[in-house]
C-alpha positions as CSV (number, residue, x, y, z in Angstrom):
1,M,-6.4,-28.6,-1.0
2,V,-3.1,-27.1,0.3
3,C,-1.0,-25.4,-2.4
4,Y,2.7,-25.7,-2.1
5,P,5.4,-23.8,-4.1
6,P,6.8,-26.0,-6.9
7,P,10.1,-27.6,-5.7
8,L,11.7,-27.7,-9.2
9,P,12.4,-24.9,-11.7
10,P,9.7,-23.9,-14.2
11,G,10.0,-26.0,-17.4
12,S,11.0,-29.2,-15.6
13,L,9.3,-32.3,-16.9
14,C,8.6,-35.9,-15.9
15,F,9.0,-39.0,-18.1
16,F,6.5,-41.4,-16.6
17,A,6.4,-45.1,-17.6
18,A,3.1,-46.9,-17.2
19,Y,2.3,-50.5,-18.1
20,T,-1.2,-50.4,-19.5
21,P,-2.1,-53.5,-21.5
22,G,-5.7,-52.4,-21.5
23,G,-5.0,-48.7,-22.2
24,A,-6.3,-47.5,-18.9
25,L,-4.7,-45.7,-16.0
26,P,-5.9,-47.1,-12.6
27,D,-7.1,-44.6,-10.0
28,Y,-3.9,-44.9,-7.9
29,T,-1.8,-44.0,-10.9
30,K,-3.9,-41.0,-11.6
31,F,-3.5,-39.9,-7.9
32,Y,0.3,-40.2,-8.3
33,L,0.2,-38.2,-11.5
34,R,-1.7,-35.4,-9.8
35,N,0.9,-35.2,-7.1
36,L,3.6,-35.0,-9.8
37,L,1.7,-32.1,-11.4
38,E,1.7,-30.3,-8.0
39,C,5.5,-30.4,-8.2
40,G,5.3,-28.1,-11.2
41,L,6.3,-30.8,-13.6
42,T,5.1,-31.2,-17.2
43,L,4.1,-34.8,-17.6
44,H,4.8,-37.1,-20.5
45,V,3.2,-40.5,-19.9
46,C,4.2,-43.5,-22.0
47,F,1.4,-46.1,-22.2
48,S,3.3,-49.4,-22.8
49,G,1.6,-52.5,-24.0
50,T,-1.2,-50.8,-25.9
51,E,-2.1,-49.0,-29.1
52,H,-5.2,-47.3,-27.7
53,I,-5.9,-45.3,-24.6
54,T,-9.3,-45.6,-23.0
55,A,-11.6,-42.6,-23.2
56,D,-11.6,-42.1,-19.4
57,S,-7.8,-42.1,-19.3
58,L,-7.5,-39.8,-22.3
59,T,-9.9,-37.4,-20.8
60,F,-8.0,-37.4,-17.5
61,C,-4.7,-36.6,-19.4
62,T,-6.3,-34.0,-21.6
63,E,-7.8,-32.2,-18.6
64,N,-4.5,-32.2,-16.8
65,R,-2.4,-31.3,-19.9
66,I,-0.6,-34.5,-19.7
67,Q,1.1,-35.6,-23.0
68,T,0.4,-39.2,-23.9
69,Y,2.3,-41.8,-26.0
70,T,1.6,-45.5,-26.8
71,R,4.2,-48.2,-27.6
72,P,4.7,-51.9,-27.3
73,N,5.8,-53.2,-23.9
74,K,9.4,-53.7,-24.7
75,G,12.4,-52.8,-22.5
76,L,10.3,-52.1,-19.4
77,D,10.7,-48.7,-17.9
78,F,14.0,-47.9,-19.5
79,G,12.5,-48.8,-22.9
80,A,9.7,-46.3,-22.2
81,W,12.1,-43.6,-21.0
82,C,14.4,-44.1,-24.0
83,Y,11.3,-43.7,-26.3
84,L,10.3,-40.5,-24.6
85,R,13.9,-39.1,-24.7
86,N,14.0,-39.8,-28.5
87,H,10.7,-38.0,-29.1
88,I,10.8,-35.0,-26.8
89,P,13.3,-32.1,-27.0
90,T,15.0,-31.7,-23.6
91,H,17.9,-29.4,-24.3
92,N,16.3,-26.5,-22.4
93,V,14.7,-28.5,-19.6
94,P,16.1,-27.7,-16.1
95,F,15.3,-31.1,-14.6
96,I,14.1,-34.4,-15.9
97,V,12.3,-36.7,-13.5
98,L,12.1,-40.4,-14.3
99,A,9.2,-42.2,-12.6
100,N,7.0,-45.2,-13.1
101,D,3.7,-46.8,-12.0
102,S,5.3,-49.6,-9.9
103,V,4.4,-48.0,-6.5
104,F,1.3,-47.0,-4.5
105,G,1.3,-43.5,-3.1
106,P,2.4,-41.0,-2.3
107,F,1.1,-41.1,1.2
108,A,2.3,-37.6,1.9
109,P,2.5,-34.5,-0.4
110,L,5.6,-34.6,-2.7
111,P,6.3,-30.8,-3.1
112,P,7.3,-30.1,0.5
113,L,9.3,-33.2,0.6
114,L,11.4,-32.3,-2.5
115,Q,11.5,-28.7,-1.2
116,K,13.0,-29.8,2.1
117,F,15.4,-32.1,0.2
118,K,16.5,-29.0,-1.9
119,A,16.1,-31.2,-5.0
120,S,16.5,-28.1,-7.3
121,Q,20.1,-27.7,-6.0
122,K,21.3,-31.2,-6.6
123,P,22.4,-32.4,-10.0
124,A,21.3,-36.1,-9.5
125,W,19.0,-37.5,-6.9
126,G,16.4,-40.1,-6.1
127,L,14.2,-41.2,-3.3
128,V,16.1,-44.3,-2.4
129,A,19.8,-45.3,-2.6
130,S,20.6,-48.9,-2.1
131,R,23.7,-51.0,-1.6
132,A,22.2,-54.1,-3.3
133,V,24.7,-55.4,-5.9
134,T,26.4,-51.9,-6.1
135,P,25.6,-48.5,-4.7
136,H,22.9,-47.0,-6.8
137,L,19.7,-45.0,-6.9
138,Q,16.5,-47.0,-7.3
139,S,15.2,-45.9,-10.7
140,W,11.5,-45.7,-10.0
141,F,11.9,-42.1,-8.9
142,V,15.0,-40.2,-10.1
143,G,15.7,-36.6,-10.9
144,L,18.5,-35.4,-13.2
145,S,19.6,-31.8,-13.9
146,Q,20.2,-30.8,-17.5
147,Q,23.9,-31.1,-17.0
148,A,23.6,-34.6,-15.7
149,W,21.0,-35.6,-18.3
150,Q,23.4,-34.5,-21.1
151,A,26.5,-36.1,-19.7
152,P,28.0,-38.4,-22.4
153,A,28.0,-41.5,-20.1
154,V,24.4,-40.9,-19.2
155,K,23.3,-40.4,-22.8
156,R,24.9,-43.7,-23.7
157,I,22.7,-45.4,-21.1
158,F,19.6,-44.2,-23.0
159,H,20.9,-45.4,-26.3
160,L,21.2,-49.0,-25.2
161,P,18.8,-51.6,-26.8
162,F,16.7,-52.2,-23.8
163,E,13.9,-53.6,-25.9
164,N,16.1,-56.6,-26.6
165,M,17.1,-57.2,-23.0
166,S,15.8,-59.4,-20.2
167,R,14.6,-57.9,-17.0
168,S,17.9,-58.8,-15.3
169,E,19.9,-57.2,-18.1
170,I,17.8,-54.0,-17.9
171,I,18.4,-53.8,-14.1
172,W,22.2,-54.3,-14.7
173,H,22.6,-51.9,-17.6
174,G,19.8,-49.5,-16.8
175,E,19.2,-49.0,-13.0
176,L,22.7,-49.9,-11.9
177,G,24.4,-48.6,-15.0
178,L,22.8,-45.1,-14.6
179,S,24.2,-44.6,-11.2
180,V,27.7,-45.8,-12.4
181,A,27.4,-43.4,-15.3
182,L,26.5,-40.5,-13.1
183,T,29.4,-41.2,-10.7
184,D,31.9,-41.6,-13.5
185,S,30.6,-38.2,-14.9
186,G,31.4,-36.5,-11.6
187,F,27.9,-36.4,-10.2
188,T,27.4,-37.8,-6.7
189,P,23.9,-39.2,-6.6
190,D,22.0,-38.1,-3.5
191,A,18.9,-39.7,-2.0
192,L,16.3,-38.9,0.7
193,W,16.6,-42.4,2.1
194,S,19.8,-44.4,2.0
195,D,21.3,-47.6,3.4
196,L,24.8,-46.9,1.9
197,R,26.3,-46.4,5.3
198,A,24.1,-48.9,7.2
199,P,26.4,-51.6,8.8
200,L,23.8,-54.3,8.3
201,A,23.3,-53.5,4.6
202,R,27.0,-53.8,4.1
203,F,27.0,-57.4,5.1
204,F,23.4,-58.3,4.0
205,P,22.5,-56.1,1.1
206,A,18.9,-56.4,0.1
207,N,16.4,-54.4,-1.9
208,P,15.3,-51.8,0.8
209,A,11.9,-51.4,-0.9
210,H,11.2,-55.0,0.1
211,A,13.1,-55.3,3.4
212,R,12.9,-51.8,4.8
213,W,9.5,-50.6,3.7
214,R,8.5,-49.8,7.3
215,S,11.5,-47.6,7.7
216,F,10.5,-45.8,4.5
217,L,7.1,-44.9,5.9
218,R,8.3,-44.1,9.4
219,S,11.0,-41.8,8.2
220,G,8.5,-39.7,6.2
221,L,11.1,-39.5,3.4
222,V,9.7,-42.2,1.1
223,P,5.9,-42.0,1.0
224,F,5.5,-45.0,-1.3
225,I,5.1,-48.8,-1.2
226,K,6.2,-50.9,-4.1
227,Q,3.4,-52.8,-5.6
228,E,5.4,-56.0,-5.9
229,L,5.8,-56.0,-2.1
230,L,2.1,-56.4,-1.7
231,R,1.6,-58.6,-4.8
232,D,4.4,-61.0,-4.4
233,N,5.7,-60.6,-0.8
234,P,9.3,-61.1,-1.9
C-alpha cells in the first residue's frame, strides 16, 4: 500500500452519515472509510436507522479507532450531522469533513487528490459544485475550516429541525442552504469539479452526479459514482 502525507491538518475529523437499518456497514462503505482514514481524519460514524451495530461492523470500527453512534433514521444526512455536531466538541478542530455513504468509491486515492487541491488552504470546499436550482456544493463530500464551521449563519443551518422535514425540504434548507450560508458569511465555496461556468449548465441545469458522471471519472477529480445513478438511473 502506498502511503501518502495527510492532506489535512492533524486533529481534523469527519462526520460520516451511514444509513444502516440492519446495523451493518457494507464492504464498499468500509473501503470508503479506510480511504478517509488515510487522509488523517478522525472518523465519527453515525449509524442511522438502528439501535444495534453488528459484531463485524463494530470490530471493524474498533480496530480502526472509528467512533460509532446509533440513532433513528430521521433527517437524512443533515439529521445525522446535526446529531454528531451536538455530541462531539469541535472548537479546536482545524477541519470538519461531512460525508455520507451515498456513493461507490473512491476509485483513486483521496489523499493526493486533496493535497493537489490544497484543501487545507481553503476555508470551504467540496468535490462537486452544481448550478442546479442555485449554485452550491453537493453535500455528500464537503470540508469546512474551523472558521467556516463556527460562522453564525452556518451554525444556524445545523440547528434546523431536519428530523421534521421531507427530503425536498432537507435539500433546500440543508444542501442549498449551507452554500448560501457560507457565501453570506464571506466564504467562497471551492470545488474540484464545477459546472458553474459551463454554458450548457446555465441553460439546462441538472444534477451533475447524474448527468455528468462520465466527466467526473475522466477528469480524475471526482473518483466516485452515486449509488442512486446505478440503482434508479435518474
